[in-house]
N, C-alpha and C positions, 0 to 999 in steps of 0.2 A: 505494499500500500505507500501511496507516494505522502510524502511527507509534506503536512503542511504549512503553509510559509505563515511564519509567526504576523497577527495584526499589529502595522505601525500607521502613526501619524506624525504632520508634522511637530506636534506640542510633543508626543513623548520620542521623537530624535531628538528637539534640543532640551530634554530636560535629561535625556541620558548624555547629551554634549557635555551639561555643568556639570554630569558626575565624574567624566572622565578629566575634565580639567580639573577638578578637585581633589583628583586622585593621583595625576600625574603633568601636568601642568600642559599650556597650550603647545611644549613643543615637540610632546609625545603624539599628540591629540592627529588622528588621520582616518579618512572616511573609513579603511578596513575596519581599525581599531571599532572603530563606531559600529560599523556593522557589523561585527564579530558579538561587541556588548548588547546589540538589539538582536543578534538570532537571526540576521538576513546575511545576502548576498551582498556584496558591495554595491553593485550597479542600483541596487534595488533604489539606492540613497539618492540617485540622480535626477530618478522622478519627483522629488523632492527639492531637491538642491542642485544644481545644474553646475557647482563647485565646490570646495571647502571654502574660497574667499565665499561665496553665496551667503555659505554657509555662517561662517562669523560676522558677514553682513544681517542676517536675519537674529543672531546672539544678541549683537550690537544694538539694533533693532529693540531688541527685548530689555536690554538697561536702561535706552533713553527715558522706553516707557513706564520703567520704574519712577527711576529718578523725579519724571515730569507728576509721576500721580502722588507723589511723597511732598511733592516744592508745594509750600500755600505761603511762600514768605511775602508779604505786600510791606508798604513803608515808601522812604524814599531809597533813592539807587545804592547806598551803602550796607544796607540793611536787605535787601533783597540780592543783593552779590554773596553778603554772607551768608544768607539763607542758601541758596544754589550754590556755595562752595561746600558748606556742613553736609546735605544732603546727597551731592554727585561723592562726597567720604564715607557716607555713610553706607550708599548702595553699590559702591565700588568695593568696598571693602569685606563685604558681605557675600560677594558671587565669585569665585576664584578665577583669575585672568582675564574678568570683566576691564581691566584696564589698559591692557596688551591689546585686547578687542576693538577697544575706542579709539587706539591708537594707529592701528591696523586697517581702518576703512572709513569710507565718509559718505558723509549724511546723504544717502541713496535711499533712503527705507523713511517710510511714512511718520513712525515717532521719530526717529534721527532729527528729519525735519525739523519736527516740532521743537525739540530739544533746542535745536540750534538757535530756531527762532524764539523761544522764550529766554533764551541765555542774552540776545540781541535787545530785547524788551528792560531789562535788567537795568540797562543805559540808557536807553532811548531818551529819558528827561534829561539826561544831562547835555551841556553844552558842548559838546566835542563832536569833531567830525565824523562824518560815518564813516572813514577808514579807522578812523582814532576808538571809537565803538566796538569795532570786530579786533582791533586791534587788545582792546582789555579784556574781552570774549575771552580771547585765545590763549593771553599770558594766564589768565586767573585756573581756567580748566586745563592748561596745561601746568599748572603750579599742583591741583588737585591730582593730576594726572602721574605725576612725577612722585609728589609725596607718599600717596599708596602703593605705587611701583616699587620705589627703595624701600618701605616699609616690607614691604612681600617676599621681596627678594633679597631682604637683610635675614628674614628669619628663614626662607630655604637655606642660608648660606650657614645660618649658624650649627643648622640642623645637620648640613653635610660634615661641618667641622666635628659636631658630636659624633658622628657615628664614624669620623675616619679615625678621631683621635682619642686617645687614653685622656689625656690630658686635656682639665679647659681650657676654652679657647684666651680665654684672659690669661691665664698664665703664659701660655707660648707665644701673649703680645708684650706682655710684659717681658719676658726673657728678651723677645727681640727689639724691645724699643732700649734694654739696659745694655746692650752691647751697640749700642748708636752713639752717637758723639751729641753733649748738651745740643752745638748749633743746630746739628742736623733736624731733631725733634725734641728739646726741651719743651715747646709751648706744647705740639701735642700730646706727650707724655704726660704733662700735669695734667690736662684735660682727660686724660683717659684715665689716671689715675683717681681725678675725684668721681668721678663717675659721669662728665658733662656728655658723653658720645649713648649713654642710657636714654636721653633725651631725646633720640631719633622715635621717629615715630608717633611721638604723645601726641595731646591733645594741645599739652602747651605749646609745643612746637609749630604744630597746624597752626594755632591760631596768632601766634607771632607774626608768619610766613604773611600768611592772611592778612595782618594790621599793615605789613609794611606795603606790601602788593597796593591796599585802599588810600596808604597815605600818599602812597606816589602817586594815584590817580588824582588824590581829592589837589595836589600840589599841582601837576598840570592843568586843572581845570582853572587854579588861583593863578597861575603864569598868564593863561590866557585870556582874562576877563582886564587883569592890568596892561595888557597889552591893545586894548581894544579902547 
C-alpha cells in the first residue's frame, strides 16, 4: 500500500521553520532539512515557496506583522520611536534568527511594507527633510537589529566556548590579558575585570544607545531650525 503523503500547509511550514531556526540557526536551515522534519519530499515545498529566499521573505513578513500588532505607542515623535524600538527588540528577541531574516530580506510582502510605512509615520511630524526621515528610521532599526543580533551571537559564542573548553571563558581571557602589556590592553583589562562587558545586551545598555540616537535627531532638528 502506497504511503500517504503527510498533510501540510503554508502555516505548518512556517511553524516548522521557526522550530529549526531555534534548534540549529539560520546557517543550517535548508529546504531538505525542512522537508525531512515535515516528513515530505523536498520538491513538495516548492508548491508553497519558490525558493528558500521566498521562505525567508514570508518569515520576515510574519515578524513584521507581530511588530505591528504589538506596537501601540502614541505621542510625539520621540515617544513613538522609543516605543517602536522597544517593540522591535522584544519581538526579535522571542524569535530565533528573526533579526537575520529581517536583514536578509526586502519589504516585498504586505506586512513588511506596512511595517516600513509605520516606521516612517513615527517621524512624519518632524521638520526633517524626507530623505532625513528615511535615514532616521534606517539608523534606528539598524541599531535595534545589531543590538539583538550581537546579544544572540554573544550567547552562542559563550556556549561554544563552554563546550570546547574545560576552564571558564573568563579565566582564559584573564590569562591572555595578563600576558599582554599595559599599553596594549590596560583600559580593556580594567573594563573587563570590573565587569563592564557584562552590561552588553542589557536593558540599560539598550536604553542608553537609544537615548544617544534620539538626542542626535533632536540636535539635528535644532540646528536646522537655527539656520532658517
